[in-house]
NUMARVEX-286512 format. One line per field, with one value per residue (C-alpha): x, y negated, z negated; residue in three letters; residue number from 1. Coordinates in steps of 0.05 Angstrom, whole numbers, plus 5000, padded with zeros to 4 digits. Example, Ala and Ser with C-alpha at 12.3 -4.5 7.8 and 13.67 -1.06 7.14 Angstrom:
REM NUMARVEX-286512
x: c(5246|5273)
y: c(5090|5021)
z: c(4844|4857)
r: c(ala|ser)
k: c(1|2)
This chain:
REM NUMARVEX-286512
x: c(2505|2512|2570|2537|2538|2610|2629|2589|2629|2697|2687|2648|2667|2633|2681|2678|2721|2748|2708|2745|2747|2685|2722|2765|2749|2819|2847|2793|2844|2895|2880|2890|2957|2978|2960|2999|3060|3054|3052|3116|3151|3124|3152|3221|3225|3195|3238|3301|3281|3257|3317|3371|3349|3299|3348|3301|3346|3330|3287|3238|3240|3218|3164|3133|3141|3103|3047|3045|3048|2998|2949|2952|2936|2881|2849|2830|2777|2771|2786|2763|2807|2865|2859|2861|2921|2959|2946|2965|3029|3049|3035|3076|3134|3134|3131|3186|3233|3229|3290|3333|3324|3383|3391|3338|3300|3228|3183|3131|3114|3164|3158|3139|3091|3060|3046|3021|2973|2947|2933|2896|2854|2839|2816|2774|2740|2722|2677|2651|2607|2641|2630|2664|2722|2729|2730|2785|2823|2818|2843|2900|2923|2910|2943|3013|3009|2996|3056|3100|3074|3089|3160|3178|3237|3287|3335|3279|3247|3174|3124|3058|3042|3049|3002|2937|2950|2966|2911|2859|2875|2866|2799|2773|2793|2763|2698|2690|2700|2652|2600|2603|2598|2538|2504|2516|2486|2426|2416|2419|2368|2323|2329|2311|2253|2229|2233|2191|2141|2136|2124|2072|2038|2037|2006|1953|1937|1928|1885|1843|1834|1812|1764|1733|1725|1697|1645|1628|1623|1606|1560|1521|1509|1493|1442|1410|1407|1375|1321|1307|1299|1251|1209|1207|1153|1104|1116|1106|1045|1087|1092|1116|1177|1200|1188|1231|1287|1285|1284|1347|1379|1362|1389|1454|1461|1450|1500|1551|1540|1551|1616|1638|1628|1668|1725|1722|1731|1799|1820|1796|1849|1860|1887|1887|1855|1901|1857|1885|1853|1791|1746|1675|1661|1600|1582|1564|1513|1455|1473|1478|1409|1379|1406|1374|1308|1306|1295|1231|1259|1232|1292|1291|1353|1376|1441|1464|1502|1575|1616|1664|1725|1750|1731|1781|1779|1788|1729|1686|1703|1690|1621|1603|1620|1582|1521|1529|1533|1475|1429|1449|1430|1362|1351|1369|1342|1285|1245|1187|1214|1223|1296|1321|1393|1419|1487|1512|1578|1603|1668|1704|1665|1623|1561|1520|1455|1417|1352|1298|1230|1207|1200|1128|1144|1188|1257|1279|1336|1401|1453|1507|1578|1591|1640|1596|1590|1663|1681|1640|1675|1744|1732|1708|1760|1820|1797|1788|1712|1653|1604|1539|1497|1436|1361|1314|1258|1207|1231|1275|1350|1400|1471|1506|1577|1616|1685|1726|1758|1820|1834|1863|1818|1786|1726|1697|1630|1589|1521|1530|1456|1451|1492|1495|1440|1390|1425|1379)
y: c(3818|3752|3722|3741|3814|3809|3779|3832|3887|3854|3826|3883|3908|3975|4034|4073|4135|4170|4235|4300|4341|4384|4439|4475|4467|4487|4426|4379|4333|4335|4264|4238|4273|4245|4174|4183|4208|4150|4101|4129|4125|4054|4031|4059|4034|3965|3952|3967|3920|3863|3869|3871|3848|3796|3771|3774|3818|3887|3863|3821|3872|3929|3885|3867|3938|3963|3916|3946|4018|4003|3976|4043|4081|4032|4042|4113|4084|4009|3997|3925|3906|3945|3905|3839|3863|3888|3826|3780|3819|3818|3743|3727|3771|3737|3667|3674|3713|3664|3623|3684|3727|3762|3764|3804|3822|3844|3789|3768|3841|3891|3955|3997|3942|3939|4014|4012|3955|3993|4052|4007|3981|4052|4071|4007|4019|4089|4060|3993|3972|3959|3883|3879|3921|3875|3814|3846|3860|3788|3761|3812|3787|3713|3699|3727|3694|3626|3639|3654|3592|3548|3576|3559|3589|3630|3689|3738|3787|3768|3826|3788|3815|3887|3878|3868|3932|3976|3946|3952|4026|4037|4001|4036|4104|4090|4062|4121|4171|4133|4129|4204|4218|4171|4204|4273|4250|4221|4286|4325|4279|4284|4360|4360|4314|4359|4419|4382|4361|4432|4458|4404|4421|4494|4476|4433|4488|4538|4489|4477|4551|4560|4502|4530|4600|4573|4533|4588|4644|4615|4560|4609|4657|4601|4574|4643|4648|4580|4596|4664|4633|4582|4634|4688|4656|4657|4732|4751|4712|4656|4677|4617|4651|4679|4613|4577|4627|4625|4549|4552|4599|4553|4492|4528|4547|4475|4450|4501|4477|4405|4423|4465|4406|4361|4411|4417|4342|4351|4413|4392|4375|4383|4453|4517|4582|4630|4687|4740|4807|4836|4784|4791|4805|4802|4871|4839|4791|4840|4843|4767|4759|4811|4772|4708|4742|4765|4692|4690|4654|4679|4697|4732|4754|4769|4807|4850|4915|4909|4900|4954|4910|4890|4821|4772|4776|4701|4687|4737|4706|4636|4654|4692|4632|4585|4630|4634|4559|4545|4595|4565|4497|4524|4548|4481|4431|4465|4513|4548|4544|4598|4610|4645|4670|4689|4719|4730|4751|4744|4766|4703|4675|4687|4644|4632|4593|4582|4543|4528|4498|4435|4443|4448|4434|4380|4404|4401|4352|4383|4329|4352|4327|4342|4399|4451|4415|4396|4470|4490|4437|4458|4532|4521|4468|4509|4567|4522|4524|4478|4459|4420|4406|4361|4355|4380|4340|4387|4366|4426|4432|4470|4492|4520|4545|4574|4603|4626|4694|4676|4613|4578|4517|4473|4428|4394|4358|4342|4309|4256|4239|4269|4291|4355|4332|4344|4408|4467)
z: c(6190|6152|6114|6048|6067|6088|6021|5984|6019|6010|5940|5909|5840|5851|5856|5921|5913|5975|5981|5986|6050|6059|6095|6077|6004|5982|6017|5992|5957|6012|6036|5966|5960|6028|6006|5941|5979|6028|5969|5941|6009|6019|5951|5966|6037|6024|5963|6004|6061|6016|5969|6023|6092|6067|6015|5954|5911|5885|5826|5867|5923|5876|5845|5912|5937|5877|5895|5965|5940|5885|5937|5973|5910|5891|5960|5938|5891|5905|5979|5980|5920|5951|6016|5978|5938|5999|6039|5981|5967|6040|6045|5983|6007|6075|6046|5994|6039|6098|6077|6062|6125|6157|6232|6269|6206|6220|6193|6169|6159|6135|6176|6114|6092|6162|6161|6089|6103|6164|6118|6070|6128|6149|6079|6076|6143|6121|6067|6089|6147|6213|6213|6144|6169|6229|6184|6142|6207|6229|6163|6163|6231|6221|6153|6170|6238|6204|6158|6217|6253|6193|6186|6257|6294|6255|6256|6244|6293|6295|6292|6288|6358|6333|6274|6315|6354|6294|6251|6306|6315|6241|6239|6301|6273|6205|6232|6280|6225|6180|6235|6246|6172|6166|6226|6195|6130|6166|6204|6139|6107|6167|6166|6092|6105|6162|6115|6063|6116|6142|6072|6060|6126|6107|6040|6073|6123|6067|6028|6090|6101|6030|6036|6099|6071|6006|6043|6093|6042|5973|5997|6039|5982|5933|5982|5986|5910|5905|5957|5927|5858|5887|5923|5869|5824|5882|5891|5818|5797|5768|5694|5654|5624|5691|5726|5674|5681|5756|5754|5712|5762|5819|5781|5766|5838|5860|5808|5833|5904|5882|5847|5907|5954|5908|5907|5983|5988|5954|5993|6062|6114|6188|6195|6234|6213|6177|6151|6106|6094|6127|6160|6184|6258|6303|6279|6213|6243|6229|6155|6153|6185|6139|6079|6104|6119|6047|6027|6069|6129|6195|6238|6305|6341|6411|6405|6463|6459|6444|6508|6531|6528|6458|6435|6406|6329|6322|6368|6330|6263|6289|6316|6253|6209|6255|6251|6176|6168|6216|6179|6112|6138|6160|6089|6059|6108|6147|6103|6135|6206|6257|6274|6337|6341|6410|6423|6494|6523|6594|6626|6602|6542|6480|6471|6409|6403|6339|6347|6296|6304|6269|6194|6169|6096|6065|6049|5976|5961|5983|5996|6045|6053|6126|6114|6148|6214|6210|6200|6261|6303|6279|6293|6364|6381|6358|6402|6463|6456|6469|6414|6415|6354|6350|6345|6399|6431|6398|6329|6316|6316|6358|6348|6410|6414|6472|6462|6521|6513|6553|6512|6573|6573|6521|6523|6464|6459|6399|6399|6345|6343|6273|6214|6176|6129|6185|6211|6210)
r: c(met|gly|ala|arg|ser|leu|leu|gln|asp|leu|leu|thr|leu|arg|pro|asp|pro|leu|pro|pro|leu|arg|arg|pro|arg|arg|leu|gly|arg|leu|pro|his|leu|cys|val|ala|ala|ala|ala|val|val|ala|val|ile|ala|thr|ser|asp|gln|leu|gly|his|arg|asn|gly|leu|gly|leu|gly|tyr|gly|ile|leu|leu|ala|leu|val|gln|gly|gly|ala|leu|leu|leu|ala|leu|ala|his|pro|ala|his|ala|trp|trp|leu|ser|leu|thr|gly|ala|gly|ile|ala|ala|ala|val|ser|ala|pro|his|leu|leu|glu|asn|thr|pro|trp|pro|trp|thr|ile|pro|gly|leu|val|ala|his|ala|ala|val|leu|leu|leu|leu|ser|leu|arg|val|arg|thr|pro|ser|ala|cys|ala|ala|leu|ala|ala|ser|val|leu|ile|pro|phe|leu|ile|glu|leu|ala|ala|gly|ala|gly|pro|tyr|gln|gly|asn|ser|phe|leu|ala|pro|val|leu|phe|ser|leu|ala|val|val|leu|gly|ser|thr|val|arg|gly|arg|arg|thr|ala|arg|ile|asp|leu|ala|glu|gln|ala|ala|leu|thr|thr|val|glu|arg|ala|gln|arg|thr|leu|leu|glu|glu|arg|gly|arg|ile|ala|arg|glu|leu|his|asp|val|val|ala|his|his|met|ser|val|ile|ser|ile|gln|ala|gln|val|ala|pro|his|leu|thr|gly|asn|pro|pro|glu|leu|ala|ala|asn|leu|ala|gly|ile|arg|gln|asn|ala|leu|asp|ala|leu|thr|glu|leu|arg|arg|met|leu|gly|val|leu|arg|ser|asp|asp|thr|asp|asn|pro|his|gly|pro|gln|pro|thr|leu|asp|asp|leu|asp|ala|leu|val|ala|asn|val|arg|gly|thr|gly|leu|asn|val|thr|thr|glu|ile|pro|asn|arg|pro|val|gln|pro|leu|asp|pro|gly|ala|gln|leu|ala|leu|tyr|arg|ile|ala|gln|glu|ala|leu|ser|asn|cys|leu|arg|his|ala|pro|gly|thr|his|val|his|leu|arg|leu|ala|his|thr|asp|asp|ala|leu|glu|leu|asp|ile|thr|asn|thr|ala|ser|thr|thr|pro|ala|pro|pro|ser|pro|gly|ser|gly|his|gly|leu|leu|gly|met|arg|glu|arg|thr|thr|met|leu|gly|gly|his|leu|thr|ala|gly|pro|glu|asp|thr|gly|gly|tyr|arg|val|ser|ala|arg|ile|pro|leu|asn|gly|leu|tyr|ala|ala|tyr|ser|val|asp|asp|arg|ser|thr|glu|glu|ser|thr|ala)
k: c(1|2|3|4|5|6|7|8|9|10|11|12|13|14|15|16|17|18|19|20|21|22|23|24|25|26|27|28|29|30|31|32|33|34|35|36|37|38|39|40|41|42|43|44|45|46|47|48|49|50|51|52|53|54|55|56|57|58|59|60|61|62|63|64|65|66|67|68|69|70|71|72|73|74|75|76|77|78|79|80|81|82|83|84|85|86|87|88|89|90|91|92|93|94|95|96|97|98|99|100|101|102|103|104|105|106|107|108|109|110|111|112|113|114|115|116|117|118|119|120|121|122|123|124|125|126|127|128|129|130|131|132|133|134|135|136|137|138|139|140|141|142|143|144|145|146|147|148|149|150|151|152|153|154|155|156|157|158|159|160|161|162|163|164|165|166|167|168|169|170|171|172|173|174|175|176|177|178|179|180|181|182|183|184|185|186|187|188|189|190|191|192|193|194|195|196|197|198|199|200|201|202|203|204|205|206|207|208|209|210|211|212|213|214|215|216|217|218|219|220|221|222|223|224|225|226|227|228|229|230|231|232|233|234|235|236|237|238|239|240|241|242|243|244|245|246|247|248|249|250|251|252|253|254|255|256|257|258|259|260|261|262|263|264|265|266|267|268|269|270|271|272|273|274|275|276|277|278|279|280|281|282|283|284|285|286|287|288|289|290|291|292|293|294|295|296|297|298|299|300|301|302|303|304|305|306|307|308|309|310|311|312|313|314|315|316|317|318|319|320|321|322|323|324|325|326|327|328|329|330|331|332|333|334|335|336|337|338|339|340|341|342|343|344|345|346|347|348|349|350|351|352|353|354|355|356|357|358|359|360|361|362|363|364|365|366|367|368|369|370|371|372|373|374|375|376|377|378|379|380|381|382|383|384|385|386|387|388|389|390|391|392|393|394|395|396|397|398|399|400|401|402|403|404|405|406|407|408|409|410|411|412|413|414|415|416|417|418|419|420|421|422|423|424)
């Protein structure tokens, strides 16, 4: 801490009121009342000693005592100013009373003045940084000592040796209390920050869940609408009016998909799945495949009978969404291919493979944004699963997911040889 910071603390004009007690609330102003009472006692006791034993007379004694008591009251709102006032008043009282001291008079500090200045130092150290409080302590010890040194020997009873002890106790106590209060405030701020971060994380998780469900559900159905609108004219003899209407339907579906992907870019975040309400299971795979077949895509399945033991709902939902996304990609990126869906279950895992052959016709433009493949990765990873996705040597594409039923191990592998734009 530099000299500039010390001066800023000890010369500041900014008020720094002594805060009330936090508990009990009824006694919140008790410290302020105690300081006021101490100021009254200090004025009475100091005026008596300065006026009689220090030989200044009652008038000067009361005046300097009021300075000392006023410094105590001022310390409730302006501790730095109060310290300067108290030290200045004590120095003046010591200097002017030096020639008039009676035998064995406490000097350069009066006993009431010594205690009052220690109280001012305590109130100062409660509100300024520790280095600044130590600087005030050093000045409070050094200045009266220099006055005593300049006065030389006399009939007084020197108490400069007592001042460092009493003042040090006051500064240590005040700095300790201030440090604890600062630590408590920091903990409260950290707790508030943690609460805000937790709320923000909850919000991001919910946004991510919405993004994933929007992509998995809405994008799939919009893709089906687009493909059906594209195929329908070939099934009805291609009347001009019907073709125009269907072209409009397909264009609207494509526009909706574009807007959906733009919205997903805003909502997407790393999150965990938090489904609400009924969710699809592996029992719904047949309906999903039938829906895709309705677009003209050739899909064969290899789905075994349901196992005797119940399957984990999270694993079922994840595999259903992966199948849904993979089939949607086949519609968009590999029209005219043959798709084979295989589901297998063992004692400890569920396995899903979706493979398509090489596309025989060029795919219509359907720019992707990577959210589908990202969603498949997230779903398998959070369940401790293993995912591979990439092109086959034969020109087709394969998506393979394995999710352990016990959830006790995790392995993650992705073939980055391609992006979702070529996912089929």
